[in-house]
C-alpha positions as CSV (number, residue, x, y, z in Angstrom):
1,M,70.6,106.0,93.1
2,D,71.8,102.5,94.3
3,V,73.5,100.2,91.7
4,I,72.8,96.5,91.2
5,S,76.1,94.4,91.2
6,N,77.5,91.1,91.5
7,C,78.8,90.7,95.0
8,V,80.5,88.2,97.5
9,C,79.0,87.8,101.1
10,V,81.2,86.9,104.0
11,N,81.1,86.5,108.0
12,K,81.8,89.7,109.5
13,K,84.8,88.2,111.3
14,D,86.3,87.4,107.7
15,A,85.4,90.8,106.2
16,K,89.0,92.4,106.5
17,K,90.9,89.5,105.2
18,V,88.4,89.4,102.2
19,L,88.6,93.1,101.4
20,D,92.5,93.0,101.2
21,I,92.2,89.9,99.0
22,L,89.5,91.4,96.8
23,K,91.6,94.8,96.5
24,N,95.1,93.0,95.9
25,G,93.4,90.9,93.2
26,N,91.9,93.6,91.6
27,A,88.3,92.0,91.7
28,L,86.8,94.9,94.1
29,R,84.3,96.8,92.1
30,S,85.1,100.5,92.5
31,G,82.8,103.2,93.8
32,L,80.3,101.1,95.8
33,K,80.1,100.8,99.5
34,P,80.1,97.4,101.2
35,K,76.9,96.4,102.7
36,R,75.9,94.8,105.9
37,I,73.3,91.9,105.4
38,E,72.4,90.7,109.2
39,D,75.7,89.5,110.6
40,K,77.4,89.4,107.3
41,I,79.0,91.8,104.9
42,A,78.7,92.0,101.2
43,F,81.4,93.5,98.7
44,A,80.5,94.4,95.2
45,V,82.8,92.5,92.8
46,S,83.8,93.0,89.0
47,Q,84.2,89.7,88.1
48,V,82.6,86.4,89.8
49,E,85.1,83.9,88.4
50,L,88.0,86.0,89.5
51,T,86.4,86.5,93.0
52,R,85.7,82.9,93.2
53,G,89.3,81.9,92.3
54,L,91.0,84.3,94.8
55,L,88.7,83.2,97.6
56,E,88.3,79.4,97.1
57,K,91.8,78.8,98.7
58,S,91.8,81.4,101.4
59,G,90.0,79.4,103.8
60,V,87.0,81.7,104.0
61,T,83.3,80.8,103.8
62,F,81.9,82.8,101.1
63,E,78.7,83.3,99.0
64,I,78.4,84.7,95.6
65,C,75.4,87.1,95.3
66,K,73.8,90.0,93.6
67,D,72.4,93.0,95.2
68,S,72.0,96.6,95.3
69,F,75.0,98.9,96.5
70,E,75.4,102.5,97.5
71,K,77.7,104.6,95.6
72,Y,80.6,106.4,97.4
73,K,80.7,110.2,96.8
74,Y,83.9,109.6,94.6
75,S,85.1,106.1,93.1
76,F,88.5,105.3,94.5
77,K,89.9,104.0,91.2
78,R,87.5,105.4,88.5
79,L,87.4,109.3,87.9
80,S,85.1,109.2,84.8
81,E,82.3,110.7,86.9
82,V,84.1,113.4,88.4
83,I,86.4,113.9,85.6
84,P,85.0,113.0,82.3
85,G,87.7,111.5,79.8
86,I,89.7,109.8,82.8
87,S,88.5,106.5,83.7
88,S,91.0,104.9,85.8
89,Y,94.4,105.2,87.5
90,L,97.0,102.9,89.3
91,I,98.2,103.1,92.6
92,I,101.8,102.0,93.6
93,G,102.6,102.6,97.1
94,D,102.0,106.2,97.6
95,I,102.3,107.2,93.8
96,A,99.5,107.3,91.3
97,I,99.8,106.7,87.5
98,I,97.1,107.9,84.8
99,N,97.7,106.5,81.3
100,Y,98.6,109.5,79.0
101,K,96.1,111.7,77.2
102,K,96.7,114.5,74.9
103,D,94.7,117.0,77.1
104,M,97.4,117.8,79.7
105,G,95.0,120.3,81.4
106,L,92.6,117.5,81.9
107,L,95.5,115.3,83.3
108,K,96.6,117.9,85.6
109,K,92.6,118.4,86.9
110,A,92.6,114.6,87.4
111,A,95.8,114.3,89.3
112,R,94.6,117.1,91.9
113,Q,91.3,115.1,92.2
114,I,93.3,111.7,93.0
115,M,95.4,113.7,95.4
116,E,92.1,115.1,97.1
117,M,90.5,111.7,97.2
118,N,93.6,110.0,98.3
119,P,95.4,111.8,100.9
120,R,98.3,109.2,101.2
121,I,99.2,109.8,97.4
122,K,102.5,111.8,97.2
123,A,102.8,112.1,93.7
124,V,100.7,111.7,90.4
125,Y,102.2,110.9,86.9
126,A,101.0,110.4,83.3
127,K,102.5,107.3,81.7
128,T,103.5,108.2,78.1
129,A,105.1,104.9,77.0
130,T,107.0,101.8,78.1
131,L,110.9,101.9,77.1
132,G,113.4,99.4,76.3
133,E,114.1,95.9,77.2
134,F,113.8,96.6,81.0
135,R,110.3,97.8,80.2
136,I,110.6,101.1,82.2
137,P,107.4,103.4,82.2
138,E,108.1,107.0,80.6
139,L,106.3,109.2,83.2
140,I,105.4,113.0,83.4
141,L,105.0,114.5,86.9
142,L,101.4,116.2,87.1
143,E,101.1,116.8,90.7
144,G,102.9,116.5,94.0
145,E,106.8,115.7,94.6
146,D,108.9,114.1,91.9
147,K,109.6,110.6,93.6
148,R,110.0,107.2,92.0
149,L,110.9,105.3,95.0
150,T,108.2,103.7,97.1
151,I,107.0,100.7,99.0
152,H,104.0,98.9,97.6
153,K,101.8,96.4,99.6
154,E,100.5,93.2,97.9
155,N,99.1,90.0,99.4
156,G,100.4,90.8,102.8
157,L,104.0,91.6,101.4
158,R,105.8,94.6,101.0
159,F,108.0,95.6,97.9
160,Y,110.4,98.0,97.0
161,I,109.4,99.6,93.7
162,D,111.6,102.1,91.6
163,L,109.4,103.3,88.9
164,A,112.5,104.8,87.2
165,K,114.6,101.8,87.1
166,A,112.4,98.4,87.0
167,Y,109.1,97.3,85.8
168,F,106.3,96.6,88.2
169,N,102.3,96.0,87.3
170,P,100.2,96.3,90.5
171,R,97.4,94.6,88.5
172,L,99.2,91.3,88.7
173,A,98.6,91.0,92.3
174,G,95.8,88.2,91.9
175,E,98.0,86.6,89.1
176,H,100.9,86.4,91.5
177,M,98.6,84.6,94.1
178,R,96.9,82.4,91.7
179,I,100.1,81.0,90.4
180,A,101.6,80.6,93.9
181,D,98.3,78.4,94.4
182,L,99.5,76.3,91.6
183,I,103.0,75.5,93.1
184,D,103.6,72.6,95.4
185,D,105.9,72.1,98.3
186,G,109.0,70.8,97.0
187,D,108.8,72.2,93.6
188,S,111.9,73.7,91.6
189,V,110.6,77.0,90.2
190,L,112.3,79.4,87.8
191,D,111.0,82.7,87.4
192,M,112.6,83.8,84.1
193,F,111.9,87.5,84.0
194,T,111.4,88.2,87.7
195,G,111.8,92.1,87.9
196,I,111.4,93.1,91.4
197,G,110.4,89.5,92.7
198,G,106.5,89.5,92.3
199,F,106.1,85.9,91.5
200,S,109.0,84.6,93.1
201,I,108.1,86.0,96.7
202,N,104.4,85.4,96.4
203,I,105.2,81.9,95.8
204,A,107.7,81.7,98.7
205,K,105.2,83.3,101.1
206,K,102.9,80.2,100.2
207,R,105.1,77.1,99.3
208,K,108.3,75.4,100.7
209,A,109.6,75.6,97.1
210,N,113.0,76.4,95.6
211,I,112.7,79.3,93.5
212,L,115.5,81.2,91.1
213,G,114.4,84.6,89.9
214,V,116.3,85.7,87.1
215,D,116.5,89.2,85.0
216,I,118.7,90.9,82.9
217,N,118.0,94.4,84.8
218,P,120.8,94.7,87.5
219,Y,118.7,97.2,89.4
220,A,115.5,95.0,89.3
221,I,117.5,92.1,90.8
222,Y,118.8,94.5,93.6
223,L,115.3,95.5,94.4
224,A,114.2,91.8,94.4
225,E,116.9,90.9,96.9
226,R,115.9,93.7,99.3
227,N,112.2,92.6,98.8
228,Y,113.3,89.0,99.8
229,H,115.0,90.3,102.8
230,I,112.2,92.6,104.1
231,N,109.7,89.6,103.6
232,K,112.0,86.9,104.8
233,K,110.4,86.3,108.1
234,I,107.3,85.2,106.7
235,L,108.4,83.3,103.8
236,K,108.4,79.3,103.7
237,G,110.2,79.0,100.5
238,D,113.8,79.7,99.4
239,V,114.5,82.3,96.8
240,T,117.6,83.2,95.1
241,F,118.0,85.9,92.6
242,M,120.3,86.2,89.6
243,R,121.0,88.7,86.8
244,A,121.3,87.0,83.7
245,D,120.0,86.9,80.0
246,S,117.5,84.2,80.1
247,S,118.1,83.5,76.3
248,R,121.4,82.0,77.5
249,L,120.5,80.7,80.8
250,D,120.5,77.0,79.8
251,K,124.2,77.7,78.9
252,I,125.0,79.2,82.4
253,I,123.4,77.0,84.8
254,A,123.0,73.4,85.4
255,N,119.8,73.7,87.6
256,K,116.5,72.0,86.2
257,F,113.2,73.0,87.0
258,N,109.5,71.6,86.9
259,K,107.9,74.9,87.0
260,I,108.9,77.9,84.8
261,I,107.2,81.1,84.9
262,M,107.7,83.3,81.6
263,N,106.1,86.8,82.1
264,N,107.6,89.0,79.6
265,P,104.5,89.3,77.4
266,T,106.1,90.9,74.2
267,M,109.3,88.7,74.3
268,S,108.5,85.4,76.2
269,I,107.6,83.1,73.2
270,N,111.2,83.6,72.0
271,Y,112.6,82.1,75.0
272,L,110.8,78.8,74.8
273,S,113.7,77.0,73.5
274,S,116.0,78.0,76.5
275,A,113.1,77.1,78.9
276,C,112.9,73.6,77.3
277,N,116.4,73.1,78.1
278,L,115.9,73.9,81.5
279,L,113.1,71.6,82.4
280,E,113.7,68.5,84.8
281,K,112.8,64.9,83.9
282,G,109.3,64.0,83.9
283,K,106.2,66.1,84.0
284,S,106.8,70.0,84.1
285,T,104.6,73.2,83.4
286,I,105.7,76.3,81.8
287,F,103.4,79.4,82.6
288,L,103.8,81.6,79.4
289,Y,102.5,85.1,79.1
290,V,101.8,86.8,75.9
291,L,100.5,89.9,74.3
292,E,98.1,89.4,71.6
293,S,95.1,90.8,69.7
294,K,91.7,89.3,70.7
295,N,91.4,87.8,67.1
296,S,94.9,86.3,66.9
297,N,95.4,82.6,66.7
298,I,97.6,82.4,69.8
299,L,97.8,78.4,70.2
300,N,99.0,77.9,66.5
301,K,101.7,80.6,67.2
302,I,102.6,78.8,70.4
303,R,102.7,75.5,69.0
304,G,105.0,76.8,66.1
305,S,107.3,78.3,68.3
306,I,108.0,74.9,70.6
307,K,111.1,73.0,69.2
308,C,111.4,70.9,72.1
309,P,112.0,67.0,71.5
310,Y,109.4,66.2,74.1
311,S,105.6,65.5,73.9
312,F,103.6,68.6,75.2
313,E,100.1,69.9,75.8
314,V,99.1,73.5,75.3
315,G,96.2,74.8,77.5
316,K,93.4,77.3,76.8
317,P,94.5,80.8,76.6
318,R,93.4,82.8,79.8
319,K,92.9,86.4,79.8
320,V,94.9,88.3,82.5
321,I,95.0,91.9,81.7
322,E,93.3,94.1,79.3
323,Y,96.2,95.9,77.7
324,S,94.4,98.2,75.3
325,P,90.9,98.0,73.5
326,S,92.5,95.5,70.9
327,M,95.2,93.9,72.9
328,S,95.3,91.7,75.9
329,I,97.9,89.8,78.0
330,Y,97.0,86.0,78.2
331,E,98.7,83.2,80.2
332,I,98.9,79.8,78.7
333,D,100.0,76.5,80.6
334,I,102.5,74.3,78.5
335,V,102.6,70.9,80.1
336,M,105.7,68.9,78.7
337,W,106.7,65.7,79.5
338,V,110.4,65.7,79.6
339,T,112.6,62.3,78.6
340,I,116.3,62.2,78.7
341,S,117.8,62.8,75.2
342,P,119.3,59.9,73.6
């Protein structure tokens, strides 16, 4: 039976480019085949506004639509029709990760199914927790070889990822691209919790900006530097990576920035004072990520945490990722007008 879905329709010559953008931005609706409509191709999408945002700055002509689509035999990202109880998994390079369920037999069955559906997958793990200040996933091998190092492709870039030593979330591909589009040539950008360099390197691909990526995890910085060098030929901006504790960064460096990215959702709000001291004179923007329940008063919490001696405006929270049935990651723009202290 065909499925009615929101979709985006593009010229056939742009189909490959659009497919890559939708996949990387997690906007493609899984399990439904693309559809040919005369000389155009339609892709089923999961979120119309996310799709529109991803494609508006791509230079591609597109039309939002609604149509019927044929199902694949298997869903490439959702297993629920094949393995009831397992709805989705993440792919990082040639490694797949399923969120842990107590039924180990079910997990192993799902792992075998994933490898059958995706011949390029070399290992399937169950994620049981996220540990420590480095946000390292705790993993149980379910199927395949015990490997944690891989190369992951995102937005036309390549990234070395080591799941045993550094944090990485492939669901942020679209967010990396969205923030890169908000940066201007000539901006000074601080990526306070850079990890393996996802935001920094995506920005450098699109903009002639000066970017400093900081992380307390030395191995994450090592990977970020490797990732900068393997992509360097296609980058426009200049990126420097530095190992440091961002809570003390304003005491360590003299640099000032007009754009600051604070992607450490459980801790970012505690670093706002340090970020304030790193803003350059004039209008600057902080992109703050927080993990909150759907019913929490995020804006009051943020306003109460800002101790900067400048006028500021806190934007509307924008949901980025659903973390659990009750919790989500939100991004909030904080615009500040920085003056010289007396």
